[in-house]
C-alpha positions as CSV (number, residue, x, y, z in Angstrom):
1,M,24.5,-41.0,12.2
2,E,28.4,-40.3,11.7
3,I,29.9,-38.6,14.0
4,V,32.5,-36.1,12.5
5,Q,35.2,-34.0,14.1
6,I,36.3,-30.7,13.4
7,D,38.9,-28.6,14.8
8,K,38.0,-25.7,16.9
9,E,39.2,-23.0,14.6
10,V,37.6,-24.1,11.8
11,L,34.0,-24.6,14.0
12,V,34.7,-21.0,14.4
13,T,35.2,-20.3,10.8
14,L,31.8,-21.6,9.9
15,I,29.5,-19.8,12.5
16,D,31.2,-16.8,11.6
17,K,30.2,-17.6,7.8
18,I,27.1,-18.3,8.6
19,D,25.9,-15.1,10.7
20,E,27.4,-13.2,7.4
21,L,25.0,-15.1,5.7
22,I,22.4,-14.8,8.2
23,K,23.0,-10.8,8.5
24,G,23.4,-10.9,4.3
25,K,20.3,-12.4,4.0
26,E,17.4,-10.6,1.9
27,V,13.9,-10.4,2.6
28,N,11.8,-12.1,0.0
29,S,9.3,-9.4,0.5
30,S,10.6,-5.6,0.3
31,E,7.6,-4.4,3.0
32,E,9.5,-6.4,5.5
33,E,12.5,-4.8,4.9
34,L,13.6,-2.8,8.3
35,L,14.6,0.8,7.9
36,S,16.6,2.6,10.5
37,T,15.5,5.8,12.1
38,A,17.8,8.0,9.7
39,E,16.5,6.1,6.9
40,V,12.5,6.9,8.4
41,S,13.1,10.5,8.8
42,K,14.3,11.2,5.8
43,L,11.6,8.8,4.1
44,L,9.0,11.0,6.3
45,K,10.6,14.6,5.9
46,I,10.5,15.1,9.7
47,K,13.0,15.3,12.2
48,D,14.8,12.3,14.1
49,R,13.4,13.7,17.0
50,T,9.8,13.9,15.5
51,L,10.2,10.3,14.6
52,C,11.6,9.4,18.7
53,I,8.4,11.5,19.8
54,Y,5.9,9.4,17.1
55,R,7.9,6.3,18.5
56,D,7.5,6.8,22.2
57,K,3.5,7.6,21.6
58,F,3.3,4.5,19.8
59,Q,1.8,5.7,16.9
60,I,4.4,4.3,14.5
61,P,5.1,0.3,15.6
62,H,9.3,-0.1,15.6
63,L,11.0,-3.0,17.0
64,K,14.1,-2.0,19.0
65,V,17.4,-4.5,18.7
66,G,20.0,-3.4,21.2
67,R,19.9,0.7,20.9
68,K,18.8,0.3,17.3
69,Y,15.4,1.3,16.6
70,L,14.0,-0.4,13.2
71,Y,10.9,-0.1,11.3
72,K,9.2,-2.2,9.1
73,I,8.3,-0.6,5.2
74,S,4.9,-2.2,5.1
75,D,3.9,-0.5,8.5
76,L,5.2,3.1,7.7
77,K,2.7,2.7,4.8
78,Q,0.3,1.9,6.8
79,F,0.9,5.1,9.4
80,I,1.1,7.2,6.2
81,D,-2.2,6.0,5.3
82,F,-3.6,6.3,8.5
83,N,-2.8,10.0,8.3
84,K,-3.6,10.8,5.1
85,K,-7.4,11.3,6.3
């Protein structure tokens, strides 16, 4: 094993670039793409508040990242299929 020394500034730059790559990484399956509350409301043609009610009643699965709620496309498809019946 070889030990390599690098400047702190270089390390910080590398870490920042890795973070950018991770954030910009595309998911292989479009069904695993995450949509925001605004995107889901527009897609389902409902108000944001209605979506919040569905979310709070656990009718639509969601993820919470910080203060932001995100929804998987696959979960939305299941929600739509279930409510068509």
